C-alpha positions as CSV (number, residue, x, y, z in Angstrom):
1,X,-10.1,10.9,-8.4
2,X,-11.2,9.9,-4.9
3,X,-9.6,6.4,-4.7
4,X,-6.6,4.5,-6.2
5,X,-4.8,1.2,-5.8
6,X,-2.7,0.8,-2.7
7,X,0.4,-0.1,-4.7
8,X,0.1,3.0,-6.8
9,X,-0.5,5.2,-3.8
10,X,2.5,3.9,-1.9
11,X,4.7,4.5,-5.0
12,X,3.2,8.0,-5.5
13,X,3.8,8.8,-1.8
14,X,7.4,7.8,-2.2
15,X,7.5,4.9,0.3
16,X,9.0,2.8,-2.5
17,X,11.2,3.7,-5.4
18,X,9.3,1.6,-8.0
19,X,5.7,0.5,-8.3
20,X,6.9,-3.1,-8.6
21,X,8.6,-2.8,-5.2
22,X,5.4,-1.4,-3.7
23,X,3.5,-4.3,-5.2
24,X,5.9,-6.8,-3.8
25,X,5.7,-5.1,-0.3
26,X,1.9,-5.4,-0.4
27,X,2.0,-9.0,-1.5
28,X,4.6,-9.7,1.2
29,X,2.2,-8.4,3.9
30,X,4.2,-5.2,4.7
31,X,1.3,-2.9,4.0
32,X,-2.1,-2.9,5.8
33,X,-5.1,-0.7,5.2
34,X,-7.2,0.0,8.3
35,X,-5.5,-2.9,10.1
36,X,-6.3,-5.5,7.4
37,X,-3.7,-7.1,5.1
38,X,-4.7,-6.3,1.5
39,X,-3.9,-7.2,-2.1
40,X,-2.1,-4.7,-4.4
41,X,-5.4,-3.9,-6.2
42,X,-7.1,-2.8,-3.0
43,X,-8.4,0.8,-3.3
44,X,-7.4,3.4,-0.8
45,X,-9.4,6.5,0.0
46,X,-8.7,9.7,2.0
47,X,-9.3,9.0,5.6
48,X,-7.9,5.4,5.5
49,X,-5.1,4.4,7.8
50,X,-2.1,2.7,6.1
51,X,0.5,0.8,8.0
52,X,3.7,0.4,6.0
53,X,6.9,-1.4,7.0
54,X,10.0,-0.5,5.0
55,X,13.3,-2.1,6.0
56,X,12.9,-2.3,9.8
57,X,11.0,0.9,10.0
58,X,7.2,0.8,10.6
59,X,5.1,3.8,9.8
60,X,1.4,4.4,10.4
61,X,-0.1,7.2,8.3
62,X,-3.5,8.6,7.6
63,X,-4.3,9.1,3.9
64,X,-5.1,12.8,3.2
65,X,-5.0,12.9,-0.6
66,X,-4.8,10.6,-3.6
67,X,-2.3,10.7,-6.4
68,X,-2.2,8.3,-9.4
69,X,1.2,9.6,-10.6
70,X,4.5,10.1,-8.8
71,X,5.4,13.7,-8.4
72,X,7.9,15.9,-6.5
73,X,8.7,15.0,-2.9
74,X,6.8,18.0,-1.6
75,X,3.6,16.8,-3.3
76,X,4.2,13.2,-2.1
77,X,4.6,14.5,1.5
78,X,1.2,16.2,1.3
79,X,-0.5,12.9,0.5
80,X,-0.4,11.6,4.1
81,X,0.0,12.6,7.7
82,X,2.0,10.3,10.1
83,X,0.3,9.6,13.4
84,X,2.0,10.9,16.6
85,X,2.3,7.4,18.0
86,X,4.2,6.3,14.8
87,X,6.5,9.3,15.1
88,X,7.3,8.6,18.7
89,X,8.0,4.9,18.0
90,X,10.3,5.8,15.1
91,X,12.2,8.3,17.2
92,X,12.5,5.8,20.1
93,X,13.8,3.1,17.8
94,X,16.3,5.6,16.3
95,X,17.5,6.5,19.7
96,X,18.0,2.9,20.7
97,X,19.9,2.2,17.5
98,X,22.2,5.1,18.1
99,X,22.9,4.2,21.8
100,X,23.4,0.5,21.1
101,X,27.0,-0.6,20.8
102,X,28.1,-1.6,17.4
103,X,28.8,-5.3,16.8
104,X,32.5,-6.0,17.1
105,X,33.5,-3.0,19.1
106,X,35.4,-3.9,22.3
107,X,35.8,-7.5,21.2
108,X,39.1,-7.2,19.4
109,X,38.9,-6.1,15.8
110,X,41.6,-3.9,14.3
111,X,43.8,-2.3,16.9
112,X,44.4,1.4,16.9
113,X,47.9,2.9,16.5
114,X,48.3,3.1,20.3
115,X,47.1,-0.4,20.8
116,X,49.6,-1.6,18.1
117,X,52.5,0.1,19.9
118,X,51.5,-1.4,23.2
119,X,51.3,-4.9,21.7
120,X,54.7,-4.5,20.1
121,X,56.2,-3.4,23.4
122,X,54.6,-6.3,25.2
123,X,56.0,-8.8,22.6
124,X,59.5,-7.2,22.8
125,X,59.4,-7.6,26.6
126,X,58.3,-11.2,26.3
127,X,61.2,-12.0,23.9
128,X,63.8,-10.4,26.2
129,X,62.6,-12.4,29.2
130,X,63.1,-15.7,27.5
């Protein structure tokens, strides 16, 4: 067993939960083999480079082994080696997401207990001044 379909391999390597999801990802252009967009029936071999985009996360991995069937996570992790550039890019994106302000913060939203008390005091002061 020195080659298998890309959709089967992506499913066996646990990039996708179901084989159908892996097939849809390949059809949607979210998987490339050696820099070329492929069909789900394209065969992948050890030594190939696979570029997979899941959610907003892009991974570039080198195929080390082939598996036709989905096995334990430890076995799936041994099917590929992620490139150092891909690891750096994912860590950088993770850091940027963590440091970015969340939408809605500082633009209002639900007040804290202290904010509520200050608003109530301000409203009371405005009513008294009328």
